[in-house]
C-alpha atoms as one frame of an Amber mdcrd trajectory, in Angstrom:
protein
 174.829  25.502  81.249 175.879  26.725  84.697 173.220  26.853  87.357 172.357
  30.424  88.252 171.962  31.454  91.884 170.567  34.646  93.405 172.158  35.725
  96.696 170.134  38.214  98.748 171.848  39.755 101.775 172.444  43.331 102.931
 175.936  42.552 104.250 178.419  43.148 101.393 181.103  41.005 103.034 178.791
  37.974 103.087 177.713  38.528  99.481 181.323  38.938  98.369 182.471  35.795
 100.187 179.588  33.658  98.938 179.957  34.929  95.388 183.668  34.149  95.285
 183.289  30.688  96.812 180.258  29.583  94.792 181.730  30.799  91.507 184.647
  28.458  92.181 182.122  25.609  92.077 180.915  26.709  88.651 177.740  28.573
  89.650 176.700  31.803  87.957 175.902  34.339  90.672 173.704  37.434  90.882
 173.344  39.468  94.068 170.743  41.761  95.605 171.084  43.803  98.780 167.471
  44.532  99.739 164.068  42.914  99.319 162.795  45.147  96.539 165.925  44.672
  94.447 165.714  40.899  95.026 162.151  40.698  93.696 162.952  42.860  90.696
 165.884  40.635  89.779 163.924  37.449  90.390 161.024  38.604  88.233 163.315
  39.515  85.351 165.650  36.508  85.338 165.691  32.730  85.680 167.323  31.301
  88.795 167.923  27.697  89.815 168.226  28.506  93.534 167.894  31.519  95.851
 169.907  32.155  99.032 167.791  34.623 100.998 168.537  36.485 104.231 165.640
  36.939 106.670 166.593  40.454 107.787 166.596  42.787 104.778 165.927  46.491
 104.139 162.726  47.635 102.383 161.117  44.174 102.291 162.114  41.465 104.764
 163.149  38.020 103.607 159.896  36.327 104.558 157.896  38.793 102.461 160.276
  38.224  99.555 159.902  34.463  99.990 156.127  34.759 100.019 156.191  36.756
  96.767 158.544  34.230  95.156 156.262  31.359  96.154 153.318  33.063  94.452
 154.968  32.403  91.097 157.749  29.830  91.513 158.844  26.668  93.331 162.542
  27.462  92.900 164.568  26.059  95.842 165.139  28.709  98.540 167.653  28.522
 101.393 167.004  31.062 104.162 169.810  32.737 106.113 169.070  33.886 109.656
 171.244  35.593 112.243 168.808  35.166 115.112 168.965  31.434 115.607 165.488
  31.388 117.137 163.320  28.377 116.436 160.269  30.395 115.478 162.180  32.333
 112.861 163.336  29.062 111.322 159.952  27.415 111.488 158.260  30.503 110.075
 160.707  30.590 107.184 159.963  26.959 106.384 156.240  27.559 106.865 156.372
  30.230 104.188 157.793  27.678 101.756 161.570  27.708 102.234 163.333  24.453
 101.401 166.084  24.859 103.975 167.711  27.339 106.329 171.139  27.924 107.817
 172.047  30.098 110.797 174.747  32.774 110.686 177.626  32.479 111.145 177.764
  29.419 108.909 180.421  27.235 107.336 180.552  27.759 103.566 181.249  24.054
 103.060 178.019  23.190 104.870 176.080  25.647 102.722 177.601  24.165  99.569
 176.633  20.673 100.716 173.045  21.774 101.248 172.911  23.424  97.827 174.200
  20.250  96.168 171.739  18.116  98.137 168.828  20.257  96.937 169.965  20.000
  93.322 170.407  16.222  93.611 166.860  15.837  94.854 165.519  18.186  92.168
 167.196  16.055  89.493 166.181  12.693  90.926 164.564  10.166  88.597 163.008
   6.748  88.974 162.242   3.769  86.783 158.679   4.059  88.057 157.955   7.495
  86.665 154.260   7.692  87.586 152.908   6.725  90.994 149.115   6.619  91.241
 147.251   6.524  94.537 143.494   7.042  94.639 142.880  10.270  92.719 146.519
  11.414  92.900 149.225  11.017  90.244 152.845  11.724  91.132 155.344  12.056
  88.266 158.807  11.324  89.622 160.684  12.433  86.516 159.258  15.911  86.112
 158.394  16.232  89.818 154.757  17.129  89.285 151.665  16.131  91.260 148.027
  16.176  90.240 144.939  15.557  92.349 141.682  14.989  90.457 143.576  16.043
  87.336 144.547  19.424  88.807 148.256  20.166  89.205 149.366  20.931  92.762
 152.260  23.333  93.291 154.763  21.892  95.786 158.119  23.101  97.022 161.148
  20.852  96.478 161.058  19.575 100.052 157.307  18.983  99.994 157.693  16.888
  96.856 160.551  14.906  98.417 158.382  14.077 101.419 155.392  13.129  99.300
 157.517  10.951  97.028 159.001   9.111 100.003 155.553   8.445 101.457 154.031
   7.427  98.124 156.821   4.947  97.397 156.444   3.375 100.851 152.711   3.223
 101.634 151.874   1.981 105.107 155.418   2.494 106.438 155.489   4.699 109.529
 158.254   7.317 109.691 159.195   9.150 112.856 160.081  12.816 112.537 163.724
  11.876 113.131 163.512   9.309 110.300 162.077  11.909 107.948 164.738  14.485
 108.752 167.487  11.942 108.169 165.971  10.493 104.982 164.667  13.607 103.242
 167.061  16.283 104.427 170.030  13.893 103.993 172.431  15.563 106.398 172.931
  16.056 110.105 169.979  18.356 110.709 170.212  20.451 113.857 166.821  22.124
 113.637 163.620  21.661 115.580 161.634  18.485 114.883 158.604  20.725 114.367
 160.068  21.420 110.934 158.603  18.080 109.837 155.198  18.949 111.298 155.204
  22.246 109.377 155.897  20.476 106.080 153.302  17.789 106.747 150.698  20.445
 107.521 151.521  22.344 104.323 151.310  19.143 102.284 147.939  18.255 103.762
 146.611  21.729 103.017 147.589  21.255  99.373 146.616  17.644  98.633 143.839
  16.743 101.087 140.178  17.603 100.593 139.902  18.008 104.381 143.339  18.525
 105.985 141.800  17.859 109.402 140.687  14.405 108.231 143.419  13.378 105.779
 143.047  10.573 103.238 146.716  10.364 102.198 149.174  11.378 104.918 148.068
   9.831 108.180 149.331  10.157 111.753 150.359   7.248 113.957 150.001   8.967
 117.307 153.157   8.879 119.393 155.143   7.373 116.521 155.077   9.438 113.327
 153.487   9.726 109.907 152.603   7.251 107.163 150.943   7.144 103.756 147.635
   5.410 103.160 148.266   2.017 101.560 144.943   1.839  99.732
């Protein structure tokens, strides 16, 4: 079955171009032109990925993203015309999996979409990783802490999986961008800090004194090895 994508942008030319190009790659495409329409469509249909513009009529993209995250971990790629770091960081802080700045190359966007789907479909011979009171299921991409399931975005899970498979190994922010994002990432290194903070808020009893994801000051981050 074709993967179904929702494109949300108030510029008809962008929607038309993306729809035409992505359909050529076998994706089923729906489109919305404002925030309210986007949420209505999302709530009434199943989507495998959402491409979401930041600047939208009625409800802006960040509000739409926040509403989506209240009920789903579907991969979301944000589109922004501003190119300002804070817009990008804020989009990721709200739970976006990636962003791309307008004007963008459609081939780059396609590569990012494929990279997200590859990571979502990743499997491992070691399907369950257990650390302390955490269990990470690589095959169905679920995480539980003290038996309670923790909702993670695709990128948060990718980071946690990398750490859990390599306890004690210190990763710089540059290492993490290269390993997890898997392409030439041009964004601010603070993107990693945002994701680490969000992960700690979700899996740590006290995010200020983490038990799992630790900081090696001046170097990077690592996962507790015991």
